[in-house]
A tleap script that builds the chain and sets N, CA, C and O, in Angstrom:
source leaprc.protein.ff14SB
mol = sequence {
  NMET LEU LEU THR VAL LEU LEU GLY THR LEU
  LEU LEU ALA GLN ASN THR ALA CYS SER GLY
  ALA ASP PRO ALA ILE ILE SER VAL ARG ILE
  ALA SER SER SER VAL GLN ALA GLY ASN THR
  ILE TYR HIE LEU SER GLY ILE VAL GLN ASN
  VAL GLY LYS ALA LYS GLN ALA SER ASN VAL
  LEU GLN PHE VAL ASP ILE ASP LEU GLY GLY
  THR GLY LYS VAL ASP ASN ARG GLY ILE PRO
  PRO LEU ALA PRO GLY GLN GLN TYR THR PHE
  GLY TYR ASP PHE LYS ARG SER SER ASP ALA
  GLY ALA GLY SER SER ARG LEU HIE PHE LYS
  LEU ASP PHE ARG ARG PRO SER PRO PRO GLY
  SER GLN ASP CYS ASN ALA GLY ASP ASP GLY
  PHE THR LEU ARG CVAL
}
set mol.1.N position { -62.533 85.774 -8.036 }
set mol.1.CA position { -61.929 86.307 -9.245 }
set mol.1.C position { -61.631 87.799 -9.081 }
set mol.1.O position { -60.521 88.251 -9.362 }
set mol.2.N position { -62.629 88.558 -8.624 }
set mol.2.CA position { -62.436 89.988 -8.433 }
set mol.2.C position { -61.342 90.252 -7.408 }
set mol.2.O position { -60.532 91.164 -7.577 }
set mol.3.N position { -61.317 89.443 -6.332 }
set mol.3.CA position { -60.284 89.598 -5.309 }
set mol.3.C position { -58.898 89.354 -5.904 }
set mol.3.O position { -57.952 90.076 -5.590 }
set mol.4.N position { -58.775 88.338 -6.763 }
set mol.4.CA position { -57.504 88.030 -7.407 }
set mol.4.C position { -57.042 89.198 -8.278 }
set mol.4.O position { -55.866 89.561 -8.261 }
set mol.5.N position { -57.965 89.781 -9.038 }
set mol.5.CA position { -57.627 90.909 -9.900 }
set mol.5.C position { -57.207 92.108 -9.056 }
set mol.5.O position { -56.230 92.782 -9.384 }
set mol.6.N position { -57.940 92.385 -7.962 }
set mol.6.CA position { -57.596 93.501 -7.091 }
set mol.6.C position { -56.240 93.296 -6.433 }
set mol.6.O position { -55.434 94.223 -6.355 }
set mol.7.N position { -55.991 92.083 -5.962 }
set mol.7.CA position { -54.713 91.778 -5.335 }
set mol.7.C position { -53.569 91.937 -6.336 }
set mol.7.O position { -52.530 92.510 -6.009 }
set mol.8.N position { -53.760 91.429 -7.557 }
set mol.8.CA position { -52.742 91.568 -8.596 }
set mol.8.C position { -52.479 93.023 -8.941 }
set mol.8.O position { -51.332 93.417 -9.152 }
set mol.9.N position { -53.537 93.826 -9.000 }
set mol.9.CA position { -53.389 95.253 -9.282 }
set mol.9.C position { -52.639 95.952 -8.161 }
set mol.9.O position { -51.791 96.807 -8.417 }
set mol.10.N position { -52.949 95.593 -6.913 }
set mol.10.CA position { -52.265 96.177 -5.762 }
set mol.10.C position { -50.780 95.835 -5.786 }
set mol.10.O position { -49.943 96.710 -5.562 }
set mol.11.N position { -50.442 94.573 -6.054 }
set mol.11.CA position { -49.034 94.173 -6.105 }
set mol.11.C position { -48.304 94.873 -7.246 }
set mol.11.O position { -47.156 95.286 -7.081 }
set mol.12.N position { -48.951 95.010 -8.393 }
set mol.12.CA position { -48.346 95.703 -9.520 }
set mol.12.C position { -48.110 97.170 -9.168 }
set mol.12.O position { -47.058 97.727 -9.484 }
set mol.13.N position { -49.085 97.791 -8.516 }
set mol.13.CA position { -48.947 99.194 -8.116 }
set mol.13.C position { -47.797 99.365 -7.129 }
set mol.13.O position { -47.049 100.340 -7.210 }
set mol.14.N position { -47.650 98.418 -6.194 }
set mol.14.CA position { -46.549 98.491 -5.243 }
set mol.14.C position { -45.215 98.409 -5.971 }
set mol.14.O position { -44.295 99.164 -5.658 }
set mol.15.N position { -45.096 97.504 -6.938 }
set mol.15.CA position { -43.833 97.304 -7.631 }
set mol.15.C position { -43.500 98.490 -8.537 }
set mol.15.O position { -42.335 98.879 -8.624 }
set mol.16.N position { -44.502 99.080 -9.220 }
set mol.16.CA position { -44.209 100.196 -10.092 }
set mol.16.C position { -43.876 101.446 -9.291 }
set mol.16.O position { -43.178 102.328 -9.792 }
set mol.17.N position { -44.365 101.539 -8.048 }
set mol.17.CA position { -44.055 102.682 -7.200 }
set mol.17.C position { -42.649 102.565 -6.619 }
set mol.17.O position { -42.131 103.530 -6.058 }
set mol.18.N position { -42.049 101.432 -6.745 }
set mol.18.CA position { -40.733 101.163 -6.192 }
set mol.18.C position { -39.671 101.657 -7.179 }
set mol.18.O position { -39.481 101.065 -8.241 }
set mol.19.N position { -38.989 102.736 -6.825 }
set mol.19.CA position { -37.985 103.274 -7.742 }
set mol.19.C position { -36.563 102.878 -7.349 }
set mol.19.O position { -35.610 103.234 -8.042 }
set mol.20.N position { -36.413 102.152 -6.255 }
set mol.20.CA position { -35.095 101.743 -5.792 }
set mol.20.C position { -34.793 100.297 -6.146 }
set mol.20.O position { -35.414 99.711 -7.033 }
set mol.21.N position { -33.834 99.739 -5.438 }
set mol.21.CA position { -33.490 98.324 -5.587 }
set mol.21.C position { -34.578 97.485 -4.924 }
set mol.21.O position { -35.133 97.881 -3.899 }
set mol.22.N position { -34.882 96.333 -5.503 }
set mol.22.CA position { -35.905 95.441 -4.949 }
set mol.22.C position { -35.511 93.986 -5.159 }
set mol.22.O position { -36.013 93.341 -6.079 }
set mol.23.N position { -34.609 93.452 -4.313 }
set mol.23.CA position { -34.292 92.028 -4.434 }
set mol.23.C position { -35.500 91.201 -4.024 }
set mol.23.O position { -36.184 91.521 -3.052 }
set mol.24.N position { -35.755 90.144 -4.766 }
set mol.24.CA position { -36.912 89.280 -4.523 }
set mol.24.C position { -36.503 87.828 -4.711 }
set mol.24.O position { -35.730 87.506 -5.614 }
set mol.25.N position { -37.021 86.956 -3.862 }
set mol.25.CA position { -36.823 85.516 -4.076 }
set mol.25.C position { -37.904 85.108 -5.070 }
set mol.25.O position { -39.084 85.039 -4.728 }
set mol.26.N position { -37.487 84.839 -6.300 }
set mol.26.CA position { -38.484 84.566 -7.332 }
set mol.26.C position { -38.785 83.073 -7.491 }
set mol.26.O position { -39.820 82.711 -8.051 }
set mol.27.N position { -37.892 82.204 -7.004 }
set mol.27.CA position { -38.210 80.773 -7.064 }
set mol.27.C position { -37.250 79.978 -6.194 }
set mol.27.O position { -36.112 80.384 -5.956 }
set mol.28.N position { -37.734 78.839 -5.730 }
set mol.28.CA position { -36.912 77.805 -5.098 }
set mol.28.C position { -37.517 76.490 -5.569 }
set mol.28.O position { -38.730 76.298 -5.496 }
set mol.29.N position { -36.669 75.585 -6.054 }
set mol.29.CA position { -37.166 74.310 -6.580 }
set mol.29.C position { -36.200 73.186 -6.226 }
set mol.29.O position { -35.055 73.426 -5.843 }
set mol.30.N position { -36.682 71.965 -6.361 }
set mol.30.CA position { -35.831 70.788 -6.195 }
set mol.30.C position { -35.112 70.572 -7.515 }
set mol.30.O position { -35.741 70.250 -8.523 }
set mol.31.N position { -33.801 70.747 -7.514 }
set mol.31.CA position { -33.011 70.573 -8.729 }
set mol.31.C position { -32.733 69.090 -8.978 }
set mol.31.O position { -32.729 68.636 -10.122 }
set mol.32.N position { -32.498 68.336 -7.890 }
set mol.32.CA position { -32.257 66.893 -7.990 }
set mol.32.C position { -32.350 66.304 -6.588 }
set mol.32.O position { -32.469 67.032 -5.602 }
set mol.33.N position { -32.296 64.997 -6.515 }
set mol.33.CA position { -32.289 64.330 -5.213 }
set mol.33.C position { -31.484 63.047 -5.316 }
set mol.33.O position { -31.278 62.502 -6.401 }
set mol.34.N position { -31.035 62.578 -4.158 }
set mol.34.CA position { -30.299 61.321 -4.090 }
set mol.34.C position { -30.625 60.661 -2.754 }
set mol.34.O position { -31.112 61.315 -1.832 }
set mol.35.N position { -30.357 59.379 -2.659 }
set mol.35.CA position { -30.622 58.628 -1.429 }
set mol.35.C position { -29.296 58.145 -0.872 }
set mol.35.O position { -28.471 57.569 -1.582 }
set mol.36.N position { -29.108 58.402 0.446 }
set mol.36.CA position { -27.895 57.971 1.130 }
set mol.36.C position { -28.272 57.484 2.522 }
set mol.36.O position { -28.828 58.245 3.313 }
set mol.37.N position { -27.982 56.250 2.824 }
set mol.37.CA position { -28.179 55.670 4.159 }
set mol.37.C position { -29.584 55.921 4.711 }
set mol.37.O position { -29.738 56.348 5.855 }
set mol.38.N position { -30.598 55.656 3.901 }
set mol.38.CA position { -31.981 55.788 4.365 }
set mol.38.C position { -32.521 57.205 4.387 }
set mol.38.O position { -33.645 57.432 4.833 }
set mol.39.N position { -31.745 58.148 3.918 }
set mol.39.CA position { -32.186 59.547 3.848 }
set mol.39.C position { -32.221 60.007 2.397 }
set mol.39.O position { -31.426 59.564 1.568 }
set mol.40.N position { -33.149 60.896 2.113 }
set mol.40.CA position { -33.183 61.531 0.799 }
set mol.40.C position { -32.546 62.908 0.943 }
set mol.40.O position { -32.908 63.686 1.825 }
set mol.41.N position { -31.604 63.189 0.075 }
set mol.41.CA position { -30.950 64.490 0.036 }
set mol.41.C position { -31.560 65.247 -1.138 }
set mol.41.O position { -31.411 64.848 -2.293 }
set mol.42.N position { -32.247 66.339 -0.830 }
set mol.42.CA position { -32.833 67.192 -1.857 }
set mol.42.C position { -31.867 68.335 -2.136 }
set mol.42.O position { -31.504 69.088 -1.231 }
set mol.43.N position { -31.460 68.458 -3.377 }
set mol.43.CA position { -30.576 69.538 -3.801 }
set mol.43.C position { -31.487 70.643 -4.345 }
set mol.43.O position { -32.042 70.532 -5.438 }
set mol.44.N position { -31.624 71.717 -3.547 }
set mol.44.CA position { -32.527 72.803 -3.893 }
set mol.44.C position { -31.768 73.919 -4.604 }
set mol.44.O position { -30.588 74.150 -4.342 }
set mol.45.N position { -32.456 74.595 -5.494 }
set mol.45.CA position { -31.889 75.721 -6.225 }
set mol.45.C position { -32.870 76.885 -6.132 }
set mol.45.O position { -34.043 76.750 -6.483 }
set mol.46.N position { -32.375 78.037 -5.652 }
set mol.46.CA position { -33.217 79.220 -5.522 }
set mol.46.C position { -32.647 80.377 -6.323 }
set mol.46.O position { -31.448 80.434 -6.595 }
set mol.47.N position { -33.528 81.299 -6.698 }
set mol.47.CA position { -33.103 82.468 -7.469 }
set mol.47.C position { -33.579 83.730 -6.772 }
set mol.47.O position { -34.757 83.877 -6.448 }
set mol.48.N position { -32.630 84.642 -6.546 }
set mol.48.CA position { -32.927 85.989 -6.070 }
set mol.48.C position { -32.661 86.921 -7.243 }
set mol.48.O position { -31.623 86.824 -7.897 }
set mol.49.N position { -33.599 87.820 -7.507 }
set mol.49.CA position { -33.441 88.771 -8.603 }
set mol.49.C position { -33.773 90.174 -8.119 }
set mol.49.O position { -34.705 90.368 -7.339 }
set mol.50.N position { -33.008 91.143 -8.583 }
set mol.50.CA position { -33.331 92.544 -8.311 }
set mol.50.C position { -34.379 92.958 -9.341 }
set mol.50.O position { -34.049 93.242 -10.492 }
set mol.51.N position { -35.636 92.989 -8.922 }
set mol.51.CA position { -36.730 93.357 -9.815 }
set mol.51.C position { -37.004 94.856 -9.762 }
set mol.51.O position { -37.953 95.339 -10.379 }
set mol.52.N position { -36.175 95.592 -9.027 }
set mol.52.CA position { -36.327 97.034 -8.907 }
set mol.52.C position { -35.642 97.778 -10.040 }
set mol.52.O position { -35.177 97.183 -11.013 }
set mol.53.N position { -35.593 99.092 -9.887 }
set mol.53.CA position { -35.070 99.967 -10.937 }
set mol.53.C position { -33.685 100.520 -10.633 }
set mol.53.O position { -33.118 101.240 -11.454 }
set mol.54.N position { -33.131 100.196 -9.468 }
set mol.54.CA position { -31.818 100.736 -9.091 }
set mol.54.C position { -30.886 99.609 -8.658 }
set mol.54.O position { -31.326 98.547 -8.217 }
set mol.55.N position { -29.609 99.864 -8.793 }
set mol.55.CA position { -28.568 98.937 -8.352 }
set mol.55.C position { -28.453 99.006 -6.830 }
set mol.55.O position { -28.606 100.075 -6.239 }
set mol.56.N position { -28.186 97.872 -6.205 }
set mol.56.CA position { -27.921 97.876 -4.772 }
set mol.56.C position { -26.529 98.446 -4.512 }
set mol.56.O position { -25.641 98.352 -5.360 }
set mol.57.N position { -26.349 99.038 -3.332 }
set mol.57.CA position { -25.047 99.569 -2.939 }
set mol.57.C position { -24.019 98.442 -2.894 }
set mol.57.O position { -24.353 97.300 -2.581 }
set mol.58.N position { -22.781 98.768 -3.204 }
set mol.58.CA position { -21.727 97.745 -3.243 }
set mol.58.C position { -21.420 97.165 -1.870 }
set mol.58.O position { -20.830 96.089 -1.780 }
set mol.59.N position { -21.808 97.857 -0.795 }
set mol.59.CA position { -21.521 97.355 0.552 }
set mol.59.C position { -22.725 96.692 1.215 }
set mol.59.O position { -22.710 96.452 2.422 }
set mol.60.N position { -23.773 96.392 0.434 }
set mol.60.CA position { -24.940 95.735 1.030 }
set mol.60.C position { -24.531 94.344 1.537 }
set mol.60.O position { -23.781 93.623 0.878 }
set mol.61.N position { -25.034 93.992 2.706 }
set mol.61.CA position { -24.776 92.674 3.293 }
set mol.61.C position { -26.135 92.009 3.468 }
set mol.61.O position { -26.928 92.423 4.314 }
set mol.62.N position { -26.403 90.977 2.668 }
set mol.62.CA position { -27.728 90.356 2.658 }
set mol.62.C position { -27.607 88.846 2.523 }
set mol.62.O position { -26.643 88.315 1.971 }
set mol.63.N position { -28.624 88.182 3.050 }
set mol.63.CA position { -28.653 86.724 3.080 }
set mol.63.C position { -30.057 86.236 2.750 }
set mol.63.O position { -31.028 86.989 2.832 }
set mol.64.N position { -30.148 84.971 2.378 }
set mol.64.CA position { -31.420 84.263 2.378 }
set mol.64.C position { -31.365 83.364 3.602 }
set mol.64.O position { -30.546 82.447 3.675 }
set mol.65.N position { -32.255 83.634 4.578 }
set mol.65.CA position { -32.367 82.782 5.760 }
set mol.65.C position { -33.285 81.617 5.424 }
set mol.65.O position { -34.278 81.780 4.715 }
set mol.66.N position { -32.944 80.436 5.942 }
set mol.66.CA position { -33.713 79.221 5.681 }
set mol.66.C position { -34.299 78.727 6.989 }
set mol.66.O position { -33.574 78.470 7.951 }
set mol.67.N position { -35.623 78.594 7.018 }
set mol.67.CA position { -36.376 78.165 8.194 }
set mol.67.C position { -37.036 76.831 7.857 }
set mol.67.O position { -37.625 76.680 6.787 }
set mol.68.N position { -36.938 75.878 8.757 }
set mol.68.CA position { -37.551 74.564 8.554 }
set mol.68.C position { -38.773 74.435 9.442 }
set mol.68.O position { -38.654 74.349 10.664 }
set mol.69.N position { -39.943 74.421 8.833 }
set mol.69.CA position { -41.184 74.143 9.549 }
set mol.69.C position { -41.537 75.112 10.647 }
set mol.69.O position { -42.228 74.735 11.594 }
set mol.70.N position { -41.087 76.353 10.557 }
set mol.70.CA position { -41.414 77.346 11.570 }
set mol.70.C position { -40.613 77.205 12.853 }
set mol.70.O position { -40.974 77.798 13.869 }
set mol.71.N position { -39.538 76.438 12.829 }
set mol.71.CA position { -38.725 76.232 14.037 }
set mol.71.C position { -37.644 77.288 14.208 }
set mol.71.O position { -36.949 77.302 15.223 }
set mol.72.N position { -37.495 78.174 13.225 }
set mol.72.CA position { -36.448 79.180 13.275 }
set mol.72.C position { -35.385 78.898 12.230 }
set mol.72.O position { -35.393 77.858 11.572 }
set mol.73.N position { -34.480 79.839 12.095 }
set mol.73.CA position { -33.437 79.740 11.068 }
set mol.73.C position { -32.530 78.547 11.325 }
set mol.73.O position { -32.012 78.365 12.427 }
set mol.74.N position { -32.348 77.733 10.280 }
set mol.74.CA position { -31.443 76.593 10.360 }
set mol.74.C position { -30.172 76.810 9.547 }
set mol.74.O position { -29.173 76.119 9.745 }
set mol.75.N position { -30.218 77.786 8.619 }
set mol.75.CA position { -29.050 78.049 7.780 }
set mol.75.C position { -29.301 79.350 7.011 }
set mol.75.O position { -30.382 79.932 7.089 }
set mol.76.N position { -28.288 79.791 6.271 }
set mol.76.CA position { -28.472 80.942 5.392 }
set mol.76.C position { -27.492 80.859 4.235 }
set mol.76.O position { -26.544 80.074 4.250 }
set mol.77.N position { -27.746 81.687 3.237 }
set mol.77.CA position { -26.878 81.790 2.068 }
set mol.77.C position { -26.660 83.260 1.766 }
set mol.77.O position { -27.618 84.030 1.702 }
set mol.78.N position { -25.399 83.658 1.578 }
set mol.78.CA position { -25.073 85.037 1.241 }
set mol.78.C position { -25.465 85.362 -0.190 }
set mol.78.O position { -25.351 84.527 -1.088 }
set mol.79.N position { -25.933 86.602 -0.386 }
set mol.79.CA position { -26.344 87.080 -1.704 }
set mol.79.C position { -25.556 88.359 -1.998 }
set mol.79.O position { -25.566 89.276 -1.177 }
set mol.80.N position { -24.874 88.446 -3.142 }
set mol.80.CA position { -24.108 89.653 -3.464 }
set mol.80.C position { -25.040 90.806 -3.859 }
set mol.80.O position { -26.217 90.571 -4.137 }
set mol.81.N position { -24.535 92.044 -3.888 }
set mol.81.CA position { -25.332 93.163 -4.380 }
set mol.81.C position { -25.747 92.901 -5.832 }
set mol.81.O position { -24.979 92.348 -6.618 }
set mol.82.N position { -26.965 93.306 -6.170 }
set mol.82.CA position { -27.505 93.018 -7.498 }
set mol.82.C position { -27.867 94.296 -8.247 }
set mol.82.O position { -28.391 95.248 -7.668 }
set mol.83.N position { -27.578 94.298 -9.543 }
set mol.83.CA position { -27.985 95.385 -10.442 }
set mol.83.C position { -29.429 95.118 -10.876 }
set mol.83.O position { -29.906 93.994 -10.723 }
set mol.84.N position { -30.128 96.106 -11.408 }
set mol.84.CA position { -31.502 95.881 -11.876 }
set mol.84.C position { -31.560 94.732 -12.884 }
set mol.84.O position { -30.792 94.701 -13.846 }
set mol.85.N position { -32.470 93.795 -12.657 }
set mol.85.CA position { -32.635 92.645 -13.544 }
set mol.85.C position { -31.667 91.505 -13.284 }
set mol.85.O position { -31.883 90.399 -13.779 }
set mol.86.N position { -30.614 91.739 -12.528 }
set mol.86.CA position { -29.606 90.702 -12.273 }
set mol.86.C position { -30.151 89.632 -11.338 }
set mol.86.O position { -30.874 89.927 -10.387 }
set mol.87.N position { -29.789 88.377 -11.627 }
set mol.87.CA position { -30.197 87.239 -10.802 }
set mol.87.C position { -28.979 86.609 -10.148 }
set mol.87.O position { -27.862 86.693 -10.658 }
set mol.88.N position { -29.222 85.975 -9.001 }
set mol.88.CA position { -28.194 85.197 -8.322 }
set mol.88.C position { -28.838 83.881 -7.902 }
set mol.88.O position { -29.911 83.871 -7.299 }
set mol.89.N position { -28.182 82.782 -8.222 }
set mol.89.CA position { -28.693 81.454 -7.874 }
set mol.89.C position { -27.949 80.936 -6.658 }
set mol.89.O position { -26.719 80.971 -6.607 }
set mol.90.N position { -28.712 80.450 -5.665 }
set mol.90.CA position { -28.106 79.852 -4.476 }
set mol.90.C position { -28.566 78.403 -4.374 }
set mol.90.O position { -29.614 78.030 -4.901 }
set mol.91.N position { -27.765 77.599 -3.691 }
set mol.91.CA position { -28.093 76.199 -3.494 }
set mol.91.C position { -28.247 75.868 -2.022 }
set mol.91.O position { -27.692 76.545 -1.157 }
set mol.92.N position { -29.001 74.828 -1.753 }
set mol.92.CA position { -29.163 74.351 -0.379 }
set mol.92.C position { -29.509 72.873 -0.442 }
set mol.92.O position { -30.397 72.472 -1.195 }
set mol.93.N position { -28.805 72.054 0.355 }
set mol.93.CA position { -29.099 70.626 0.438 }
set mol.93.C position { -29.910 70.351 1.695 }
set mol.93.O position { -29.509 70.717 2.800 }
set mol.94.N position { -31.050 69.706 1.514 }
set mol.94.CA position { -31.965 69.399 2.605 }
set mol.94.C position { -32.070 67.885 2.738 }
set mol.94.O position { -32.439 67.191 1.790 }
set mol.95.N position { -31.736 67.375 3.940 }
set mol.95.CA position { -31.750 65.927 4.184 }
set mol.95.C position { -32.921 65.578 5.083 }
set mol.95.O position { -33.151 66.224 6.106 }
set mol.96.N position { -33.668 64.536 4.686 }
set mol.96.CA position { -34.722 64.020 5.553 }
set mol.96.C position { -34.896 62.530 5.295 }
set mol.96.O position { -34.397 61.998 4.303 }
set mol.97.N position { -35.601 61.871 6.188 }
set mol.97.CA position { -35.822 60.437 6.079 }
set mol.97.C position { -36.553 60.109 4.779 }
set mol.97.O position { -37.474 60.819 4.376 }
set mol.98.N position { -36.137 59.046 4.143 }
set mol.98.CA position { -36.803 58.599 2.923 }
set mol.98.C position { -38.238 58.157 3.190 }
set mol.98.O position { -39.043 58.070 2.263 }
set mol.99.N position { -38.566 57.877 4.464 }
set mol.99.CA position { -39.921 57.466 4.836 }
set mol.99.C position { -40.877 58.644 5.016 }
set mol.99.O position { -42.083 58.438 5.147 }
set mol.100.N position { -40.365 59.866 5.026 }
set mol.100.CA position { -41.222 61.038 5.254 }
set mol.100.C position { -42.218 61.188 4.109 }
set mol.100.O position { -41.901 60.932 2.948 }
set mol.101.N position { -43.413 61.604 4.460 }
set mol.101.CA position { -44.472 61.762 3.463 }
set mol.101.C position { -44.227 62.946 2.542 }
set mol.101.O position { -43.639 63.949 2.946 }
set mol.102.N position { -44.682 62.818 1.302 }
set mol.102.CA position { -44.539 63.900 0.325 }
set mol.102.C position { -45.229 65.161 0.835 }
set mol.102.O position { -46.371 65.110 1.292 }
set mol.103.N position { -44.546 66.270 0.755 }
set mol.103.CA position { -45.109 67.552 1.161 }
set mol.103.C position { -45.163 67.786 2.656 }
set mol.103.O position { -45.760 68.766 3.101 }
set mol.104.N position { -44.549 66.903 3.450 }
set mol.104.CA position { -44.639 67.018 4.909 }
set mol.104.C position { -43.592 67.953 5.525 }
set mol.104.O position { -43.663 68.267 6.713 }
set mol.105.N position { -42.636 68.391 4.729 }
set mol.105.CA position { -41.619 69.321 5.227 }
set mol.105.C position { -41.814 70.674 4.554 }
set mol.105.O position { -41.926 70.765 3.331 }
set mol.106.N position { -41.853 71.738 5.384 }
set mol.106.CA position { -42.028 73.091 4.860 }
set mol.106.C position { -40.755 73.888 5.094 }
set mol.106.O position { -40.321 74.069 6.232 }
set mol.107.N position { -40.167 74.359 4.011 }
set mol.107.CA position { -38.982 75.207 4.085 }
set mol.107.C position { -39.396 76.621 3.676 }
set mol.107.O position { -40.015 76.824 2.632 }
set mol.108.N position { -39.042 77.597 4.521 }
set mol.108.CA position { -39.347 78.988 4.187 }
set mol.108.C position { -38.032 79.741 4.004 }
set mol.108.O position { -37.136 79.661 4.844 }
set mol.109.N position { -37.930 80.461 2.914 }
set mol.109.CA position { -36.745 81.237 2.554 }
set mol.109.C position { -37.112 82.716 2.660 }
set mol.109.O position { -38.132 83.142 2.118 }
set mol.110.N position { -36.285 83.500 3.357 }
set mol.110.CA position { -36.602 84.907 3.611 }
set mol.110.C position { -35.337 85.751 3.494 }
set mol.110.O position { -34.299 85.406 4.058 }
set mol.111.N position { -35.430 86.869 2.752 }
set mol.111.CA position { -34.291 87.777 2.660 }
set mol.111.C position { -34.054 88.443 3.999 }
set mol.111.O position { -34.997 88.813 4.699 }
set mol.112.N position { -32.775 88.593 4.351 }
set mol.112.CA position { -32.361 89.198 5.612 }
set mol.112.C position { -31.240 90.191 5.290 }
set mol.112.O position { -30.215 89.818 4.721 }
set mol.113.N position { -31.448 91.460 5.661 }
set mol.113.CA position { -30.473 92.516 5.373 }
set mol.113.C position { -29.754 92.903 6.653 }
set mol.113.O position { -30.396 93.159 7.672 }
set mol.114.N position { -28.432 92.949 6.612 }
set mol.114.CA position { -27.623 93.337 7.771 }
set mol.114.C position { -27.012 94.722 7.597 }
set mol.114.O position { -26.765 95.421 8.580 }
set mol.115.N position { -26.772 95.114 6.370 }
set mol.115.CA position { -26.162 96.401 6.096 }
set mol.115.C position { -26.559 96.818 4.694 }
set mol.115.O position { -26.698 95.921 3.862 }
set mol.116.N position { -26.751 98.039 4.349 }
set mol.116.CA position { -26.643 99.217 5.202 }
set mol.116.C position { -27.910 99.432 6.012 }
set mol.116.O position { -28.898 98.713 5.864 }
set mol.117.N position { -27.855 100.409 6.844 }
set mol.117.CA position { -29.002 100.759 7.648 }
set mol.117.C position { -29.545 102.086 7.132 }
set mol.117.O position { -28.743 102.988 6.890 }
set mol.118.N position { -30.817 102.263 6.952 }
set mol.118.CA position { -31.889 101.300 7.185 }
set mol.118.C position { -31.964 100.283 6.049 }
set mol.118.O position { -31.609 100.595 4.912 }
set mol.119.N position { -32.428 99.056 6.355 }
set mol.119.CA position { -32.510 98.013 5.333 }
set mol.119.C position { -33.369 98.403 4.133 }
set mol.119.O position { -33.093 97.966 3.016 }
set mol.120.N position { -34.398 99.211 4.340 }
set mol.120.CA position { -35.283 99.604 3.259 }
set mol.120.C position { -34.588 100.363 2.147 }
set mol.120.O position { -35.111 100.460 1.037 }
set mol.121.N position { -33.420 100.900 2.434 }
set mol.121.CA position { -32.702 101.647 1.401 }
set mol.121.C position { -32.201 100.728 0.288 }
set mol.121.O position { -31.863 101.213 -0.792 }
set mol.122.N position { -32.144 99.432 0.519 }
set mol.122.CA position { -31.696 98.483 -0.491 }
set mol.122.C position { -32.796 97.519 -0.905 }
set mol.122.O position { -32.546 96.582 -1.663 }
set mol.123.N position { -34.025 97.740 -0.411 }
set mol.123.CA position { -35.150 96.862 -0.724 }
set mol.123.C position { -36.435 97.662 -0.572 }
set mol.123.O position { -36.968 97.784 0.531 }
set mol.124.N position { -36.930 98.202 -1.668 }
set mol.124.CA position { -38.080 99.100 -1.571 }
set mol.124.C position { -39.424 98.380 -1.591 }
set mol.124.O position { -40.464 99.038 -1.574 }
set mol.125.N position { -39.434 97.040 -1.626 }
set mol.125.CA position { -40.687 96.290 -1.579 }
set mol.125.C position { -40.451 94.986 -0.831 }
set mol.125.O position { -39.998 94.005 -1.420 }
set mol.126.N position { -40.753 94.969 0.452 }
set mol.126.CA position { -40.524 93.768 1.271 }
set mol.126.C position { -41.556 92.681 1.004 }
set mol.126.O position { -41.432 91.579 1.539 }
set mol.127.N position { -42.564 92.959 0.198 }
set mol.127.CA position { -43.615 91.985 -0.061 }
set mol.127.C position { -43.186 90.774 -0.873 }
set mol.127.O position { -43.917 89.785 -0.933 }
set mol.128.N position { -42.017 90.831 -1.499 }
set mol.128.CA position { -41.544 89.714 -2.317 }
set mol.128.C position { -40.259 89.099 -1.760 }
set mol.128.O position { -39.466 88.517 -2.499 }
set mol.129.N position { -40.069 89.235 -0.463 }
set mol.129.CA position { -38.826 88.799 0.180 }
set mol.129.C position { -38.861 87.374 0.719 }
set mol.129.O position { -37.883 86.937 1.327 }
set mol.130.N position { -39.935 86.643 0.521 }
set mol.130.CA position { -40.029 85.291 1.054 }
set mol.130.C position { -40.551 84.301 0.027 }
set mol.130.O position { -41.192 84.680 -0.954 }
set mol.131.N position { -40.268 83.031 0.266 }
set mol.131.CA position { -40.728 81.962 -0.619 }
set mol.131.C position { -40.834 80.688 0.230 }
set mol.131.O position { -39.932 80.385 1.011 }
set mol.132.N position { -41.927 79.951 0.077 }
set mol.132.CA position { -42.116 78.704 0.814 }
set mol.132.C position { -42.158 77.530 -0.157 }
set mol.132.O position { -42.801 77.584 -1.205 }
set mol.133.N position { -41.452 76.468 0.226 }
set mol.133.CA position { -41.401 75.246 -0.585 }
set mol.133.C position { -41.752 74.070 0.308 }
set mol.133.O position { -41.186 73.918 1.391 }
set mol.134.N position { -42.681 73.238 -0.139 }
set mol.134.CA position { -43.027 71.998 0.573 }
set mol.134.C position { -42.363 70.829 -0.141 }
set mol.134.O position { -42.456 70.683 -1.359 }
set mol.135.N position { -41.692 70.005 0.649 }
set mol.135.CA position { -40.981 68.829 0.106 }
set mol.135.C position { -41.588 67.584 0.730 }
set mol.135.O position { -41.158 66.471 0.430 }
savepdb mol mol.pdb
quit
């Protein structure tokens, strides 16, 4: 309990000290699913939000990279520059065998900045740049 409170206080302190832009992956969920030819297609919906206090530069080039089970990036989704509080929803379709066990697939979503340099100028808190979903 004490560790949880300390960790929460530390994360809050990090976020309040952040005076710049802070895009964060705040959620990824299964929006729907369908079955086609023995495979289940999971239609995923994710949200990136600028939880910081500043607008991102108009020329920022950023993506959400998608990693399947620690094997490396399998895909990505572009994310536009975000104003403080602004959200952007991205979609991703994940196909796997209908016989696969529940929770046996791990998808990790991670923000990736290509421009401007240095990347920290558009993301003042890298601690909220990832999200893991088990399907």
